[in-house]
Each structure stands twice: as structure tokens, then as C-alpha cells.
C-alpha positions in Angstrom: 0.0 0.0 0.0 1.4 3.4 -1.0 0.8 6.3 1.4 1.2 9.8 -0.2 3.0 12.2 2.2 2.1 15.8 2.5 3.9 18.1 0.0 5.6 20.0 2.9 6.8 16.8 4.6 10.5 17.4 3.8 10.3 21.0 5.0 9.5 20.0 8.6 12.5 19.6 10.9 13.4 15.9 11.3 13.2 16.0 15.1 9.7 17.6 15.0 7.8 16.0 12.2 6.1 12.6 12.6 8.3 9.7 11.5 5.6 7.0 11.9 1.9 6.4 11.6 1.1 3.9 14.4 -2.2 2.0 14.1 -3.6 1.3 17.5 -6.8 0.2 19.2 -9.2 3.1 19.8 -12.3 4.9 18.9 -12.0 6.9 15.7 -15.4 8.5 16.4 -14.5 9.7 19.9 -10.8 10.2 19.2 -9.9 8.1 22.3 -7.0 5.6 22.6 -8.1 2.0 23.4 -6.8 -0.4 26.0 -4.2 -2.5 24.1 -1.2 -3.1 26.3 1.0 -3.9 23.2 0.1 -0.7 21.5 0.8 1.1 24.8 4.2 -0.6 25.1 5.2 0.5 21.6 4.1 4.1 22.2 5.9 4.3 25.5 9.1 3.3 23.8 8.6 5.9 21.1 7.8 8.6 23.6 10.9 7.8 25.7 13.1 7.9 22.7 11.6 11.2 21.5 10.2 9.7 18.2 7.3 11.7 16.9 4.4 9.8 15.6 0.7 10.0 14.5 -1.8 7.9 16.3 -4.1 6.1 13.9 -7.1 4.8 15.8 -8.7 1.5 14.7 -12.0 0.0 16.0 -10.9 -3.6 16.9 -14.5 -4.8 16.2 -14.4 -3.3 12.6 -10.8 -3.6 11.4 -10.0 -2.7 7.8 -9.6 -5.6 5.4 -6.3 -4.3 4.1 -4.4 -4.9 7.3 -3.0 -8.4 6.5 -1.6 -7.0 3.3 0.9 -4.8 5.3 1.5 -7.1 8.3 2.5 -10.4 6.8 -1.0 -11.8 6.9 -1.7 -10.8 10.4 -4.7 -8.8 11.5 -3.4 -7.6 14.8 -2.4 -4.3 16.4 -0.2 -2.5 16.7 1.4 -2.0 13.3 2.9 1.1 11.8 4.2 2.8 8.7 7.6 4.3 8.6 6.9 7.5 6.7 10.4 8.1 5.3 10.8 4.6 3.8 7.3 3.4 3.3 8.2 0.3 5.3 5.5 -1.4 7.3 6.3 -2.8 10.8 4.1 -5.1 12.9 4.1 -6.9 16.3 5.4 -5.0 19.3 8.0 -7.8 19.9 9.5 -6.9 16.5 8.9 -3.2 16.5 10.6 -2.4 19.9 14.0 -4.0 19.0 13.8 -2.4 15.5 13.4 1.1 17.1 16.2 0.4 19.6 18.6 -0.3 16.8 17.4 2.5 14.6 17.3 5.1 17.4 20.0 4.0 19.9 19.8 7.1 22.0 18.6 7.2 24.7 19.4 3.5 25.2 16.5 1.4 26.5 18.0 -2.0 25.9 16.8 -5.1 24.0 13.8 -7.3 25.2 16.0 -10.4 25.4 18.3 -8.7 28.0 15.7 -9.5 30.7 16.0 -12.7 32.8 13.5 -15.1 31.3 11.9 -15.9 34.7 10.8 -12.4 35.5 7.3 -11.5 34.5 7.2 -13.6 31.3 4.1 -15.5 32.3 2.2 -12.6 33.8 0.1 -11.7 30.7 -1.6 -13.3 29.0 -1.1 -16.7 30.7 -1.4 -16.0 34.4 -3.9 -13.2 34.2 -6.3 -14.9 31.8 -6.2 -18.2 33.7 -7.1 -16.3 36.9 -9.9 -14.1 35.6 -11.5 -17.0 33.7 -11.1 -19.5 36.6 -14.1 -21.1 38.4 -14.8 -20.0 42.0 -13.3 -22.3 44.6 -10.2 -24.5 44.3 -9.4 -23.6 40.7 -9.6 -19.8 41.4 -7.4 -20.2 44.5 -4.8 -22.1 42.5 -4.8 -19.6 39.7 -4.6 -16.7 42.1 -1.6 -18.3 43.8 0.1 -18.7 40.4 -0.6 -15.1 39.5 0.8 -13.9 42.8 3.9 -16.1 42.5 4.6 -14.4 39.1 4.1 -11.0 40.7 6.4 -11.9 43.5 9.2 -12.6 41.1 8.7 -9.2 39.6 8.5 -7.5 43.0 11.7 -9.3 44.2 13.6 -8.2 41.1 12.5 -4.6 41.5 13.3 -4.6 45.2 17.0 -5.2 44.4 17.3 -1.7 42.9 14.4 0.2 41.7 12.2 2.0 41.4 12.6 0.7 37.9 14.2 -2.3 36.3 16.6 0.2 34.9 17.3 1.6 38.4 16.6 5.3 38.6 15.5 5.5 35.0 13.4 3.3 32.8 14.5 0.6 30.3 12.6 -1.6 27.9 11.5 -4.0 30.5 9.8 -1.3 32.5 7.9 -0.1 29.4 6.9 -3.7 28.5 5.7 -4.8 32.0 4.0 -1.5 33.1 1.0 -1.9 30.8 0.7 -5.5 31.7 0.8 -4.7 35.4 -1.9 -2.0 34.9 -4.1 -4.5 33.2 -3.5 -7.1 35.9 -4.5 -4.6 38.6 -7.6 -3.4 36.9 -8.8 -6.7 35.5 -8.1 -8.6 38.7 -10.2 -6.1 40.7 -13.0 -5.8 38.1 -13.5 -9.6 37.5 -12.4 -11.2 40.7 -12.5 -8.4 43.4 -8.7 -9.0 43.7 -6.2 -6.4 44.8 -2.4 -6.3 44.5 -1.0 -7.7 47.8 0.3 -4.9 50.0 3.6 -6.7 50.6 4.5 -6.2 46.9 5.7 -2.7 47.8 8.3 -2.6 45.0 5.6 -3.1 42.4 3.3 -0.5 44.0 6.3 2.0 44.0 7.1 1.1 40.4 3.5 1.8 39.3 3.5 5.1 41.2 6.7 6.3 39.5 5.9 5.1 36.0 2.6 7.0 36.2 4.5 10.2 36.8 6.4 10.0 33.5 5.4 12.2 30.6 5.5 9.1 28.3 2.9 7.4 30.4 0.6 10.4 30.7 0.7 10.9 26.9 -0.2 7.3 26.1 -2.5 6.1 28.9 -6.1 5.3 28.3 -9.0 5.3 30.7 -9.4 2.6 33.4 -13.0 2.0 32.2 -11.7 1.0 28.8 -9.5 -1.7 30.5 -12.3 -2.9 32.8 -14.9 -3.1 30.0 -12.3 -4.7 27.7 -11.7 -7.5 30.2 -15.3 -8.0 30.9 -15.8 -8.7 27.2 -12.7 -10.9 26.9 -13.8 -13.0 29.9 -17.3 -13.4 28.5 -15.9 -14.5 25.1 -13.4 -16.9 26.6 -15.8 -18.6 29.0 -18.3 -19.2 26.3 -15.9 -21.0 24.0 
């Protein structure tokens, strides 16, 4: 697909003009960003690196048919267009390292730098299994598994903090923060669960990440997350 750029595109300073169109979950009618943690992750990386971009909102229930043509047959968000080259990028697991190589400063690190046992099973596995579990023994088991995964994150953060990067964020902070936000909101909404108070490092982490301009510019409403998980659980438990 060919996207025609504005005639004055080359006249805008490189550091100011948008370099990407990023297609994310949202409401085109309301102009509101949706609750996709993977879109959020990607935008956080771009904001922290000072990469200017246009947000292109897509209704997930009415996605354009042309999406697979530009994302190797996939119909998932986020995906984005590199405006200078016309190159299409998709999948946050591929987009994030691509941006790290193309824009090395400030350095955020590569996703595979993270110890594999820290937070890898949080979402979707542990969270989905918990919120879709049946009350009783199954729910207790899945809650314990979720909290064990959270304990691993908390213990790692407690070694330094407030971020995985220490005093400043790195790629792991920007990847896990949206997942933790979804865990907190979905757990409360679906199961009446709250983050254990003893996980003080996670609570501090979430307080500090919420103060960052990158988070404030890319966050979406809690209600979007809550409603999104209500719908997801309904769909999953009916299968």
C-alpha cells in the first residue's frame, strides 16, 4: 500500500515531524485511545526515545480488510508505517527492537536482555487463567500462580528500583508496566482481587511510572480496560 506524504513533509525539521503512523486500538469516532497493552508498550518506547508519531485509531471490532496486506498476513495491532521509507512494521515484539537499533539514544536495551523468569508468564497466561477460573479451588490455584509471578517481579524490582533500569526506565519497564496496569484493573474488576500490600516494590514502580510524561501521553481510561476484560472473559468462558 502506498501512502502519499504531505507536500511539505520534507520541510518540517526531522526532530519535530512525525516519523511514523502507528495504528492502535481506539475509537475513531471519539478520538480516544483504546486499552491494548501492546500498543501502549510501543508508544511508550517511542515517547521515551523522542520519536514523533501519528496515532491512527482503529476499531478492533471493525478492522480494515487491508491490514493483512501490510503485516505479513496478520490482522493484529499495533502495526505502523515508517513514513520516510514506506516500510510497514508489525508486532510489538519486533517493533521495539527495531526502534532500539534505529534510534539507539537514549538507550533502553533489548527485550531479550531480561532474565526469562521475570514476568514472562504474567500476561496473557497467568492473568487470563485467573480471571476465567471457576470460583473455589481452581480460582485459588490460579490466584496463587498469578501472585507467584508477581512476587518474582517484585523481588527483582526490590533489588534496585524503582525501575528495572534503576533510577531510569528501560525496555522491561515499558513492557511490563502496561501488563501490570491491566492485571491490577482486570483482577479487581473480574475477581475483586487487589495487589498484595507486601508487593511494595511493584506499588512503588507503578506510582513512579505513572509520573512519567510518556505514560501520561499514552495512557487510556481505566474504564476501557475494565470493559475490555469483561468482554474478553465473556468470550473466553463461552468458547
